[in-house]
N, C-alpha and C positions, 0 to 999 in steps of 0.2 A: 503493499499499499505505500509506503514511504517514497519508495521512487516511483509510483507513476504520479503523485503529486509534484515531485522536483520537477520531472519534464512536463507536465502540465501548465507548468509556470510560465517555463523558457519557453523561447521558439526550439523546434523540432532543430537539432544542427543539420540534418541531410537534407532540409525541405531549404533552409537557407545557399546551402551550394548550390541547389539544382536553380534556384531562383536567381541566383548569379548569371549561374551559366549560362541560364535559358534568355536571360536579360543582357550577357555579353555578344550571345548568339543572333539576337533579333536585333541589338545594334548595329553590327557589321554587318548583316544582309540587308536593313533600313539603308545604310549609310551606302552599300553598295550599290543601291540599287539608283539609290539619289546620282551619284558619281554618274552610272550610265546616263544616266536619263541626261542629266547635265552635261557630259562630253558627246550624247547624240546631238545635242541642240548647238551647241559652242564649237567646236573643233571641228575644224576642216575634212572632207573623206579623206580616206590613204590614198595614196597616189599609187595607180598601176606602174607593176615590173615592166622595166622595158624590157621590149619582143627582141630575140636573140637575132643573129647575123643570117641563122640557118632556117628559122622559121620564116622571117623576112623575104628568103630565098626561095622561099616552098612556099610561099602566098602566091608572088609573081612567075613563078611559073607555072602554078593555076591559074590565074587570070592570063596566061599568053605572052606575057611580056617579060623579054630578053634580061638576064642580071646585066650589068656593064661589067666588062672582062671577058665574057666569054662567047 
């Protein structure tokens, strides 16, 4: 009986740990979402990778234009 009365007075330590971890996780996820939406609005889109010379030659051959030097 005495042990139960002591636990009832204070908070359950397991519950406190769970709440702290849950709060941190929630904060992390909300922060990520906010940053993601901010980046989508304000940052310029990524630049495309430059096309390699081989691919450019292939495209020209498909179109029927002879590449220079050949």
